[in-house]
N, C-alpha and C positions, 0 to 999 in steps of 0.2 A: 247771684257772683256778686262778691263783695270786693270794692274797690280799697285799695290802701291807700288812702287820701293823704297819709304821712310821707310816703315815698315816692308818690306819682311824679313831682317835679324835680326828684332830688336825682341829678345824673352825675354824682359824683364818679370819679375815674380812679378805680384800683390799679390796675396794671395796664401798660401800654408795651405791648411786643415789638421789638426793634423790626427792621424792614427785611422781610425774609425774601429770597428768591423762591419764585415758584418755576418748577419746570414742566413743559408740555410732555406728552408722549414721546414725542421723536427725540428727546432730550434737550431740545433746545430752551433758552430763557424765554418763559410765555409772559411774565410780569413780574411784579413785587406787591407783597401784602403786608398791612399793618392791623394787628389786632388789637382792638381796644376793649377791656373788659370793665364795666361799670359795676356798681356797688350793688344796686336794685334793679337793673334792667338787663343782664346777662352782657353778651358781647357781641361786637360788631365787626366784621372783618373788611377793611378797606382793601381795594385791588386796584394796581395800578398796571393797565396794559401795555405791553410793549409795541403794540401796533396802534394805540391811540396818538394820532397826531396833534391833539389839542394840547398834551402835555408838553410840546416842544415851543410852543408860543410864551407859555408863562415861566416854565422850567426849563432846565437844560435835559431833560428827557423824564421817562418815567421813574427811574432810580432816583433822581434827584427830587422828583416829587414826593416818593416815599419817604425819603429822609426828612425832607422840610416838614410834611405832615406830622411824621415821628416827633419831631422836635417840637411843634406845637402843642401836640396832646400831651407831651410831657412838661413843658411849660404851663400847661393848663392844668394839669394834675397837682404841680407843684405850689401853683397860686391857691387852689380849693385847700390843700393841706395847710398852707400858711395862714388861710381864713380860718379854719377850724383851730388851728394852735392860739391866735388871736383871742378868739371868742373865749376859751377855756383859761385864759389868765384873768 
């Protein structure tokens, strides 16, 4: 197996999907998900469960946690793009 050393530590973000509501089989809201797609490493799905009580200590609930996580990934993506643009000047 050949390791791609050039892209091994390159975790640049391509797309961040906004917080989407996930419904359970009974039609109730089960949680929220944020999908982050990386350039060389595929995608990562972050799930924020409605029944997880630890979201209420730091955030105002799982929806707020999903929104703040989405915002932080978008900010990180914009910083990466600005860094690449500054290098090309």
